SEDREN-400896 format. One record per residue (C-alpha): residue number from 1; residue in one letter; x, y, z; chain. Coordinates in Angstrom, 1 decimal, padded with zeros to 4 digits, m for minus. Each point is the difference from the previous one (the first is absolute). Layout:
<pts>
num = NUM&residuo = A&east = X&north = Y&up = Z&cadena = A
...
</pts>
This chain:
<pts>
num = 1&residuo = M&east = m020.6&north = m011.5&up = 022.3&cadena = A
num = 2&residuo = R&east = 001.3&north = m003.3&up = m001.3&cadena = A
num = 3&residuo = S&east = 000.3&north = m001.1&up = m003.6&cadena = A
num = 4&residuo = G&east = m003.0&north = m002.3&up = 000.5&cadena = A
num = 5&residuo = H&east = m002.1&north = 003.0&up = 000.7&cadena = A
num = 6&residuo = L&east = 000.7&north = 002.1&up = m003.1&cadena = A
num = 7&residuo = D&east = m003.0&north = 001.0&up = m002.1&cadena = A
num = 8&residuo = P&east = 000.2&north = m000.6&up = m003.8&cadena = A
num = 9&residuo = I&east = 001.3&north = 003.6&up = m000.7&cadena = A
num = 10&residuo = D&east = 002.8&north = m000.4&up = 002.6&cadena = A
num = 11&residuo = R&east = 000.9&north = m003.3&up = m001.5&cadena = A
num = 12&residuo = A&east = 000.1&north = 001.5&up = m003.5&cadena = A
num = 13&residuo = I&east = 002.2&north = 002.8&up = 001.2&cadena = A
num = 14&residuo = V&east = 002.5&north = m002.3&up = 001.6&cadena = A
num = 15&residuo = A&east = 000.0&north = m002.3&up = m003.0&cadena = A
num = 16&residuo = A&east = 000.6&north = 002.9&up = m002.4&cadena = A
num = 17&residuo = L&east = 002.8&north = 001.4&up = 002.1&cadena = A
num = 18&residuo = Q&east = 001.9&north = m003.3&up = m000.1&cadena = A
num = 19&residuo = R&east = 000.3&north = 000.5&up = m003.8&cadena = A
num = 20&residuo = G&east = 001.2&north = 003.6&up = 000.4&cadena = A
num = 21&residuo = V&east = m001.4&north = 003.5&up = m000.2&cadena = A
num = 22&residuo = P&east = m000.4&north = 001.4&up = m003.5&cadena = A
num = 23&residuo = T&east = 002.5&north = 002.8&up = m000.8&cadena = A
num = 24&residuo = V&east = m002.6&north = 002.6&up = m000.9&cadena = A
num = 25&residuo = E&east = m000.7&north = 003.4&up = 001.5&cadena = A
num = 26&residuo = R&east = m002.9&north = m001.3&up = 002.2&cadena = A
num = 27&residuo = P&east = 000.5&north = m003.7&up = 000.5&cadena = A
num = 28&residuo = F&east = m002.6&north = m000.4&up = 002.7&cadena = A
num = 29&residuo = A&east = m002.6&north = 001.7&up = m002.3&cadena = A
num = 30&residuo = E&east = 000.8&north = m002.7&up = m002.6&cadena = A
num = 31&residuo = L&east = m000.3&north = m002.7&up = 002.6&cadena = A
num = 32&residuo = A&east = m003.3&north = 001.5&up = 001.3&cadena = A
num = 33&residuo = A&east = m001.5&north = 000.0&up = m003.5&cadena = A
num = 34&residuo = S&east = 000.8&north = m003.7&up = m000.4&cadena = A
num = 35&residuo = L&east = m001.8&north = m000.6&up = 003.3&cadena = A
num = 36&residuo = E&east = m002.9&north = 002.3&up = m000.6&cadena = A
num = 37&residuo = T&east = 000.8&north = 002.2&up = 003.0&cadena = A
num = 38&residuo = T&east = 001.7&north = 003.3&up = 000.6&cadena = A
num = 39&residuo = E&east = 003.6&north = 001.0&up = 000.2&cadena = A
num = 40&residuo = E&east = m000.7&north = 001.3&up = 003.5&cadena = A
num = 41&residuo = A&east = m001.5&north = m003.3&up = 001.1&cadena = A
num = 42&residuo = V&east = 003.0&north = m002.0&up = m001.3&cadena = A
num = 43&residuo = V&east = 002.4&north = 002.4&up = 001.8&cadena = A
num = 44&residuo = A&east = m002.0&north = m000.3&up = 003.3&cadena = A
num = 45&residuo = R&east = m000.2&north = m003.7&up = m000.3&cadena = A
num = 46&residuo = L&east = 003.7&north = m000.3&up = m000.6&cadena = A
num = 47&residuo = A&east = 000.7&north = 002.1&up = 003.0&cadena = A
num = 48&residuo = R&east = m002.2&north = m002.2&up = 002.1&cadena = A
num = 49&residuo = L&east = 001.6&north = m003.2&up = m001.3&cadena = A
num = 50&residuo = I&east = 003.5&north = 001.5&up = 000.8&cadena = A
num = 51&residuo = D&east = m001.2&north = 001.1&up = 003.5&cadena = A
num = 52&residuo = A&east = m001.4&north = m003.5&up = 000.6&cadena = A
num = 53&residuo = G&east = 003.2&north = m001.7&up = m001.0&cadena = A
num = 54&residuo = V&east = m001.6&north = m001.8&up = m003.0&cadena = A
num = 55&residuo = V&east = 002.3&north = 001.9&up = m002.3&cadena = A
num = 56&residuo = G&east = 003.3&north = 000.0&up = 001.8&cadena = A
num = 57&residuo = R&east = 002.0&north = 002.2&up = m002.3&cadena = A
num = 58&residuo = F&east = m001.0&north = 002.2&up = m002.9&cadena = A
num = 59&residuo = A&east = 002.9&north = 001.6&up = m001.8&cadena = A
num = 60&residuo = P&east = 001.5&north = 000.1&up = m003.5&cadena = A
num = 61&residuo = M&east = 002.5&north = m002.7&up = m001.0&cadena = A
num = 62&residuo = L&east = 002.8&north = 001.9&up = m001.8&cadena = A
num = 63&residuo = D&east = 002.7&north = m001.7&up = m002.0&cadena = A
num = 64&residuo = A&east = 003.2&north = 001.7&up = 001.4&cadena = A
num = 65&residuo = E&east = 002.1&north = m001.5&up = m002.7&cadena = A
num = 66&residuo = K&east = m002.2&north = 001.5&up = m002.8&cadena = A
num = 67&residuo = L&east = 000.2&north = 003.3&up = 001.8&cadena = A
num = 68&residuo = G&east = 003.9&north = m000.1&up = m000.1&cadena = A
num = 69&residuo = G&east = 000.5&north = m001.4&up = 003.5&cadena = A
num = 70&residuo = A&east = 001.0&north = m003.3&up = 001.4&cadena = A
num = 71&residuo = V&east = m001.4&north = m002.6&up = 002.4&cadena = A
num = 72&residuo = T&east = 001.6&north = m002.9&up = 001.8&cadena = A
num = 73&residuo = L&east = m000.9&north = m002.5&up = 002.6&cadena = A
num = 74&residuo = C&east = 002.3&north = m000.1&up = 003.0&cadena = A
num = 75&residuo = A&east = 000.5&north = m002.2&up = 003.0&cadena = A
num = 76&residuo = V&east = 001.8&north = 000.4&up = 003.3&cadena = A
num = 77&residuo = A&east = 000.9&north = m002.5&up = 002.8&cadena = A
num = 78&residuo = V&east = m001.2&north = 001.9&up = 003.1&cadena = A
num = 79&residuo = P&east = 000.7&north = m001.1&up = 003.5&cadena = A
num = 80&residuo = A&east = m003.4&north = m000.9&up = 001.7&cadena = A
num = 81&residuo = D&east = 000.4&north = 002.7&up = 002.6&cadena = A
num = 82&residuo = R&east = 000.4&north = 002.7&up = m002.7&cadena = A
num = 83&residuo = L&east = m002.9&north = m001.0&up = m002.3&cadena = A
num = 84&residuo = E&east = m002.4&north = 002.8&up = 001.1&cadena = A
num = 85&residuo = E&east = 002.8&north = 002.6&up = m000.1&cadena = A
num = 86&residuo = V&east = 001.2&north = m000.9&up = m003.5&cadena = A
num = 87&residuo = A&east = m003.5&north = m000.3&up = m001.3&cadena = A
num = 88&residuo = A&east = m000.8&north = 003.5&up = 001.3&cadena = A
num = 89&residuo = R&east = 003.2&north = 001.4&up = m001.5&cadena = A
num = 90&residuo = L&east = m000.8&north = m001.5&up = m003.4&cadena = A
num = 91&residuo = A&east = m003.6&north = 001.1&up = 000.1&cadena = A
num = 92&residuo = A&east = 001.2&north = 003.6&up = 000.6&cadena = A
num = 93&residuo = L&east = 002.1&north = 000.1&up = m003.2&cadena = A
num = 94&residuo = P&east = m001.8&north = 001.5&up = m003.0&cadena = A
num = 95&residuo = E&east = 001.8&north = m002.6&up = m002.3&cadena = A
num = 96&residuo = V&east = m001.5&north = m003.0&up = 001.8&cadena = A
num = 97&residuo = A&east = m003.4&north = m000.9&up = m001.4&cadena = A
num = 98&residuo = H&east = m000.7&north = m002.5&up = 002.7&cadena = A
num = 99&residuo = N&east = 001.8&north = m002.5&up = 002.3&cadena = A
num = 100&residuo = Y&east = m001.1&north = m003.3&up = 001.5&cadena = A
num = 101&residuo = E&east = 001.3&north = m002.7&up = 002.3&cadena = A
num = 102&residuo = R&east = 000.7&north = m003.5&up = m001.4&cadena = A
num = 103&residuo = A&east = 000.8&north = m003.3&up = 001.8&cadena = A
num = 104&residuo = H&east = 003.5&north = m000.3&up = m001.6&cadena = A
num = 105&residuo = R&east = 003.6&north = 000.8&up = 000.9&cadena = A
num = 106&residuo = F&east = m000.7&north = 003.2&up = m002.1&cadena = A
num = 107&residuo = N&east = m003.0&north = 000.9&up = 002.1&cadena = A
num = 108&residuo = M&east = m000.7&north = 003.6&up = m001.1&cadena = A
num = 109&residuo = W&east = m000.9&north = 000.6&up = m003.6&cadena = A
num = 110&residuo = F&east = m000.7&north = 003.3&up = m001.7&cadena = A
num = 111&residuo = V&east = m000.6&north = 001.6&up = m003.4&cadena = A
num = 112&residuo = L&east = 002.3&north = 002.9&up = m000.8&cadena = A
num = 113&residuo = A&east = m001.1&north = 002.5&up = m002.7&cadena = A
num = 114&residuo = V&east = 002.1&north = 003.0&up = m001.2&cadena = A
num = 115&residuo = E&east = m000.4&north = 002.7&up = m002.6&cadena = A
num = 116&residuo = R&east = 003.1&north = m000.9&up = m001.9&cadena = A
num = 117&residuo = P&east = 001.7&north = m003.4&up = m000.3&cadena = A
num = 118&residuo = E&east = 003.4&north = 001.4&up = 001.2&cadena = A
num = 119&residuo = Q&east = m001.7&north = 000.8&up = 003.3&cadena = A
num = 120&residuo = L&east = m000.5&north = m003.6&up = 001.0&cadena = A
num = 121&residuo = A&east = 003.6&north = m000.6&up = 001.1&cadena = A
num = 122&residuo = T&east = 000.0&north = 003.2&up = 002.1&cadena = A
num = 123&residuo = A&east = m003.3&north = m000.9&up = 001.7&cadena = A
num = 124&residuo = I&east = 001.2&north = m003.5&up = 000.8&cadena = A
num = 125&residuo = A&east = 003.3&north = 001.4&up = 001.4&cadena = A
num = 126&residuo = R&east = m002.0&north = 002.5&up = 002.1&cadena = A
num = 127&residuo = I&east = m002.2&north = m002.8&up = 001.4&cadena = A
num = 128&residuo = E&east = 003.0&north = m002.1&up = 000.8&cadena = A
num = 129&residuo = A&east = 001.7&north = 002.9&up = 001.8&cadena = A
num = 130&residuo = E&east = m003.1&north = 001.0&up = 002.0&cadena = A
num = 131&residuo = T&east = m000.8&north = m003.6&up = 001.1&cadena = A
num = 132&residuo = G&east = 003.4&north = m001.5&up = 000.1&cadena = A
num = 133&residuo = L&east = m001.4&north = m003.0&up = m002.0&cadena = A
num = 134&residuo = A&east = 001.0&north = m001.3&up = m003.4&cadena = A
num = 135&residuo = V&east = m002.8&north = 000.4&up = m002.6&cadena = A
num = 136&residuo = L&east = m000.5&north = m002.9&up = m002.5&cadena = A
num = 137&residuo = D&east = m001.1&north = 001.6&up = m003.3&cadena = A
num = 138&residuo = L&east = m002.2&north = m002.2&up = m002.1&cadena = A
num = 139&residuo = P&east = m000.6&north = 001.8&up = m003.3&cadena = A
num = 140&residuo = K&east = m002.8&north = m001.1&up = m002.3&cadena = A
num = 141&residuo = L&east = 001.3&north = m002.1&up = m002.9&cadena = A
num = 142&residuo = E&east = m003.3&north = m000.5&up = m001.7&cadena = A
num = 143&residuo = E&east = m003.4&north = 001.4&up = 000.5&cadena = A
num = 144&residuo = Y&east = m003.1&north = m002.1&up = 000.2&cadena = A
num = 145&residuo = R&east = m003.5&north = 001.5&up = 000.0&cadena = A
num = 146&residuo = L&east = m002.7&north = m002.0&up = 001.6&cadena = A
num = 147&residuo = E&east = m003.6&north = 001.3&up = 000.3&cadena = A
num = 148&residuo = L&east = m001.8&north = m001.2&up = 003.0&cadena = A
num = 149&residuo = V&east = m003.6&north = 001.0&up = 000.1&cadena = A
num = 150&residuo = L&east = m001.9&north = m001.5&up = 003.0&cadena = A
num = 151&residuo = P&east = m003.7&north = m000.6&up = m000.2&cadena = A
num = 152&residuo = V&east = m001.9&north = 002.5&up = 002.1&cadena = A
</pts>
């Protein structure tokens, strides 16, 4: 299934999900009512959209800082022959939200999230010890919120 082959209800579901899921007891029932379908149909369609890769990720976006935690962006200069190894090490850590390669001297970037702000330094030190590489900590100075809603 490609996005060009979505029926109107699939398109409406994807469009609605871009704006967020309502924080109510049965959010898919609420969405279903607005689409004049059933909760079961919305859940089944969403599962099909995920299986088909139309919806790549469906998960809550939590604000770690509002929950008492901390988040920072980090970068590491990884030798080319160690990229896969370091990426796998980072991906295995529960504090690493995701990591990705960039075409830059600092070629491996990752987001580090911890339960309490004082754990950031410990997590960075552990990564440095495990990889033998210096971590560049790039803390957020100011937050900008942009809403990107793509036409479906």
